[in-house]
C-alpha positions as CSV (number, residue, x, y, z in Angstrom):
1,M,0.0,0.0,0.0
2,N,1.3,3.4,-0.9
3,T,2.1,5.9,1.9
4,R,0.0,9.0,1.7
5,P,2.0,12.2,1.1
6,R,2.4,14.6,4.0
7,L,-0.4,17.1,4.0
8,V,0.4,20.7,4.9
9,T,-1.8,23.9,4.8
10,T,0.6,26.7,5.5
11,E,3.8,28.1,3.8
12,A,5.7,27.6,7.1
13,E,4.7,23.9,7.2
14,L,5.7,23.5,3.5
15,K,9.1,25.0,4.1
16,Q,9.7,22.7,7.1
17,A,8.7,19.7,5.1
18,S,11.0,20.8,2.2
19,A,13.9,21.2,4.6
20,E,13.4,17.8,6.2
21,L,13.0,16.0,2.9
22,L,15.9,17.7,1.2
23,Q,18.2,17.1,4.1
24,A,17.4,13.4,3.9
25,A,17.9,13.5,0.1
26,A,21.2,15.3,0.4
27,G,22.5,12.4,2.5
28,R,21.9,10.1,-0.4
29,H,23.8,12.3,-2.9
30,R,27.5,11.7,-3.1
31,S,28.0,14.6,-5.5
32,G,25.8,17.4,-6.9
33,R,22.8,19.0,-5.4
34,P,19.4,17.5,-4.6
35,S,16.4,18.7,-6.5
36,Q,12.8,19.6,-5.6
37,A,9.7,19.7,-7.9
38,L,6.4,21.5,-7.6
39,V,3.3,20.4,-9.4
40,P,0.6,23.1,-9.1
41,T,-3.0,21.9,-9.4
42,M,-6.5,22.9,-8.5
43,G,-7.4,19.4,-7.3
44,A,-10.1,17.1,-8.8
45,L,-7.1,15.1,-9.9
46,H,-7.1,12.5,-12.7
47,P,-4.5,10.3,-14.4
48,G,-3.3,13.4,-16.4
49,H,-2.2,14.9,-13.1
50,A,-0.7,11.6,-12.1
51,A,1.5,11.8,-15.2
52,L,2.7,15.2,-14.1
53,V,3.7,13.9,-10.7
54,G,5.2,10.8,-12.3
55,A,7.4,13.0,-14.5
56,A,8.5,15.0,-11.4
57,R,9.1,11.8,-9.4
58,R,11.5,10.4,-12.0
59,A,13.6,13.5,-12.2
60,N,13.6,14.9,-8.6
61,D,14.4,13.9,-5.1
62,V,11.5,15.8,-3.5
63,V,8.0,16.2,-5.1
64,A,5.5,18.7,-3.7
65,V,2.0,19.1,-5.2
66,S,-0.2,22.1,-4.5
67,I,-4.0,21.9,-4.4
68,F,-5.6,25.2,-4.4
69,V,-8.9,26.3,-6.2
70,N,-7.8,29.8,-7.2
71,P,-10.8,32.2,-7.0
72,L,-9.0,34.7,-9.3
73,Q,-9.4,32.4,-12.2
74,F,-13.2,32.2,-12.1
75,G,-15.3,34.8,-13.8
76,E,-18.5,33.8,-11.9
77,A,-19.0,32.8,-8.3
78,A,-21.2,29.9,-9.4
79,D,-18.4,28.4,-11.4
80,L,-16.0,28.7,-8.4
81,Q,-18.6,26.9,-6.2
82,R,-19.2,24.3,-8.8
83,Y,-15.5,23.3,-9.1
84,P,-15.2,19.8,-7.6
85,R,-13.2,19.5,-4.3
86,T,-12.1,15.9,-3.8
87,L,-9.1,16.1,-1.4
88,E,-9.4,12.5,0.0
89,A,-9.4,11.0,-3.5
90,D,-6.7,13.4,-4.6
91,L,-4.4,12.2,-1.7
92,D,-5.0,8.6,-2.7
93,L,-4.0,9.4,-6.3
94,L,-0.9,11.3,-5.3
95,A,0.2,8.5,-3.0
96,A,0.2,6.1,-5.9
97,A,1.9,8.7,-8.1
98,G,4.7,9.2,-5.6
99,A,4.2,12.7,-4.2
100,D,6.1,13.5,-0.9
101,V,4.1,16.5,0.3
102,V,0.8,18.1,-0.6
103,F,0.3,21.8,0.0
104,A,-3.5,22.5,0.3
105,P,-3.8,26.0,1.8
106,P,-7.1,27.7,2.6
107,V,-7.8,30.9,0.6
108,E,-6.8,33.0,3.7
109,E,-3.3,31.6,3.5
110,V,-2.8,32.6,-0.1
111,Y,-4.7,35.9,0.0
112,P,-4.6,36.9,3.7
113,G,-5.9,40.5,2.9
114,G,-8.6,39.4,0.5
115,E,-8.1,39.5,-3.3
116,P,-4.8,41.1,-4.1
117,L,-4.7,44.7,-5.3
118,I,-1.5,44.0,-7.3
119,R,-1.5,41.2,-9.8
120,I,0.7,39.7,-12.5
121,S,-0.4,40.9,-15.9
122,A,-0.4,38.4,-18.8
123,G,-0.2,41.3,-21.2
124,R,-1.1,40.9,-24.8
125,L,-0.3,37.2,-24.7
126,G,-3.1,36.7,-22.3
127,E,-5.7,38.7,-24.2
128,K,-6.1,36.2,-27.1
129,L,-7.5,32.7,-27.4
130,E,-8.5,31.6,-23.9
131,G,-8.0,35.2,-22.7
132,G,-10.3,36.5,-25.3
133,S,-13.1,34.3,-24.0
134,R,-12.2,34.6,-20.3
135,P,-11.0,38.2,-19.7
136,G,-8.6,38.4,-16.7
137,H,-8.3,34.6,-16.4
138,F,-4.6,34.5,-17.1
139,D,-3.8,37.5,-14.8
140,G,-5.4,35.4,-12.0
141,A,-3.6,32.3,-13.1
142,L,-0.2,33.9,-13.3
143,T,-0.7,35.7,-10.0
144,V,-1.3,32.4,-8.1
145,V,1.4,30.6,-10.0
146,A,3.9,33.3,-9.0
147,K,2.9,32.9,-5.4
148,L,3.0,29.1,-5.5
149,L,6.5,29.2,-7.1
150,H,7.6,31.4,-4.1
151,Y,6.0,29.0,-1.7
152,G,7.6,26.0,-3.4
153,L,11.2,27.3,-3.4
154,P,13.4,24.7,-1.8
155,A,14.2,25.4,1.8
156,L,17.8,24.2,1.4
157,P,20.1,24.6,-1.6
158,A,18.6,22.5,-4.4
159,D,17.6,22.6,-8.0
160,F,14.0,23.7,-8.5
161,R,11.6,22.6,-11.2
162,A,7.8,23.1,-11.8
163,Y,5.7,20.9,-13.9
164,F,2.7,21.9,-16.1
165,G,0.6,20.0,-18.6
166,Q,0.8,20.8,-22.3
167,K,-3.0,20.5,-22.5
168,D,-3.1,24.1,-21.1
169,A,-0.7,25.2,-23.8
170,Q,-1.4,28.9,-23.5
171,Q,-1.0,28.8,-19.8
172,L,2.3,26.9,-20.2
173,A,3.6,29.5,-22.7
174,L,2.6,32.3,-20.3
175,V,4.2,30.7,-17.3
176,R,7.4,30.2,-19.2
177,R,7.4,33.8,-20.4
178,M,6.7,35.1,-16.8
179,V,9.6,33.0,-15.4
180,A,12.0,34.2,-18.1
181,D,10.9,37.9,-17.9
182,L,10.9,38.1,-14.1
183,D,13.9,35.9,-13.5
184,F,12.3,33.3,-11.3
185,P,14.9,30.7,-10.2
186,V,12.9,27.7,-11.5
187,E,13.0,25.4,-14.6
188,I,9.5,25.0,-16.2
189,V,8.8,21.5,-17.5
190,G,6.0,20.7,-19.9
191,V,4.4,17.3,-19.8
192,P,2.5,15.8,-22.8
193,T,-1.3,15.7,-22.7
194,V,-2.8,12.5,-21.4
195,R,-5.8,11.2,-23.3
196,D,-8.6,8.7,-22.6
197,T,-8.8,5.6,-24.8
198,D,-11.3,7.4,-27.1
199,G,-8.8,10.3,-27.6
200,L,-10.5,12.9,-25.5
201,A,-8.0,14.9,-23.4
202,L,-8.4,14.2,-19.7
203,S,-10.0,17.0,-17.8
204,S,-11.9,17.5,-14.5
205,R,-14.7,19.0,-16.7
206,N,-15.2,15.7,-18.6
207,R,-17.3,14.4,-15.6
208,F,-20.0,16.9,-16.4
209,L,-20.6,15.5,-20.0
210,S,-23.6,13.3,-20.7
211,P,-22.9,10.2,-22.8
212,A,-24.2,12.0,-25.9
213,E,-22.1,15.1,-25.2
214,R,-19.1,12.9,-24.6
215,E,-19.5,11.3,-28.0
216,A,-19.9,14.7,-29.6
217,A,-16.8,16.1,-27.8
218,L,-14.6,13.6,-29.7
219,V,-14.8,15.9,-32.7
220,L,-12.4,18.2,-30.8
221,P,-9.3,15.9,-30.8
222,R,-10.3,14.5,-34.3
223,S,-10.2,18.0,-35.9
224,L,-6.8,18.7,-34.3
225,H,-5.3,15.4,-35.3
226,Y,-6.6,16.0,-38.8
227,L,-4.4,19.0,-39.0
228,K,-1.5,17.1,-37.3
229,G,-1.6,14.4,-40.0
230,Q,-1.3,17.1,-42.7
231,A,1.6,18.7,-40.8
232,D,3.4,15.4,-40.4
233,R,3.1,14.9,-44.2
234,H,4.3,18.5,-44.9
235,E,1.0,19.3,-46.6
236,P,-0.8,22.6,-46.5
237,L,-3.1,22.7,-43.5
238,D,-6.8,22.4,-44.3
239,L,-8.0,24.7,-41.5
240,G,-11.4,25.1,-43.3
241,G,-11.8,21.3,-43.3
242,A,-11.1,21.2,-39.5
243,L,-13.6,24.0,-38.9
244,A,-16.2,22.1,-41.0
245,M,-15.7,19.0,-38.9
246,I,-16.5,20.8,-35.7
247,G,-19.4,22.7,-37.3
248,S,-21.0,19.4,-38.5
249,V,-21.7,18.2,-34.9
250,P,-24.9,19.8,-33.6
251,L,-24.0,19.6,-29.9
252,V,-20.7,21.4,-30.3
253,E,-20.3,25.2,-30.4
254,L,-16.9,26.4,-31.6
255,D,-15.1,29.2,-29.7
256,Y,-11.8,29.2,-31.6
257,L,-9.5,27.0,-33.7
258,E,-6.2,28.5,-34.6
259,V,-2.7,27.5,-35.6
260,V,-0.1,29.7,-33.8
261,D,3.6,30.1,-33.1
262,P,4.4,28.2,-29.9
263,A,6.2,31.0,-28.2
264,S,4.4,34.2,-29.4
265,L,1.0,32.6,-29.9
266,E,0.7,34.7,-33.1
267,P,-1.5,33.1,-35.8
268,L,0.3,31.1,-38.5
269,A,-2.6,29.8,-40.5
270,F,-2.2,32.4,-43.3
271,N,1.3,31.1,-43.9
272,C,0.5,27.4,-44.0
273,Q,-2.8,26.9,-45.8
274,D,-1.5,27.4,-49.3
275,T,2.1,26.1,-49.0
276,P,3.5,22.9,-47.5
277,F,3.7,23.0,-43.8
278,T,7.2,23.3,-42.3
279,G,8.6,24.3,-39.0
280,E,6.8,24.1,-35.6
281,A,3.4,25.3,-34.5
282,L,0.5,24.7,-32.1
283,A,-3.0,24.0,-33.2
284,L,-5.3,25.1,-30.4
285,A,-9.1,24.8,-30.1
286,A,-11.9,25.5,-27.6
287,V,-15.5,24.4,-27.8
288,R,-18.6,24.3,-25.7
289,V,-20.4,21.0,-25.5
290,G,-23.7,21.6,-23.8
291,Q,-22.8,23.5,-20.7
292,V,-19.2,22.3,-20.6
293,R,-16.3,24.2,-22.1
294,L,-13.3,22.1,-23.3
295,I,-9.9,23.0,-24.7
296,D,-7.3,20.9,-26.5
297,N,-4.2,21.3,-28.6
298,V,-1.7,19.4,-30.6
299,Q,1.9,20.2,-31.5
300,L,2.6,20.4,-35.2
301,G,6.0,19.7,-36.7
302,Y,7.6,18.3,-33.5
């Protein structure tokens, strides 16, 4: 039986756990420094999160996971209340995945004076795609990620890495840019999207889909992999065909489907629809299936 990770709820407890675990790890190192990983999550964990923790476990001596439902990322109070809280199940999953410590702070620990007056701005990179549909979302996400990276800094000399899923490709790009622009002492590691057997990307939102909606949602990965197949064959990208695939499913409402530069998130579709695809890009899409909003992406040319 897997031992449950140590559960802490304050920054002071997290630092103490980090110091104890790193001290033990240092004793096992004959040379070099130990390493500590942070996997930020909002809970309601699934095998995709387990893959993040597994990647962190394989590369680091100490693995910390944060569970915090960040109110700054929700546009409506009802959505915040609806977000599932499954701490006991999450701890079981994290025990199996190999986490050492779980940081699950209350809102008062993260925002002791209420919602912060000063926040990280995602700038123009956060105003497009997901940011266009959810104004302010990435400002809230980057603000809490910045705080979590501070909380997760190793308490003793150690290398520091943070792990994020490639499913949230825009968030990953923004976190990488924030860390580079603001000189955070952490390496950001992206972990490939985990998919169910039918191809749908794992998400805590999938549980809200009815059987008919679940079947309809499969057009999302199909349309993206349609473009990936063309990119792999160095063919022009049939963006219109991918849009038509999504439009043909009555239960699915398209928000966006774009092919962009992986770093700048600038659209590339106008450069690759009439000429053979070369280079690297991201195809990103968001749809609404019933009342559930889903996002997905695939890397092109990798």
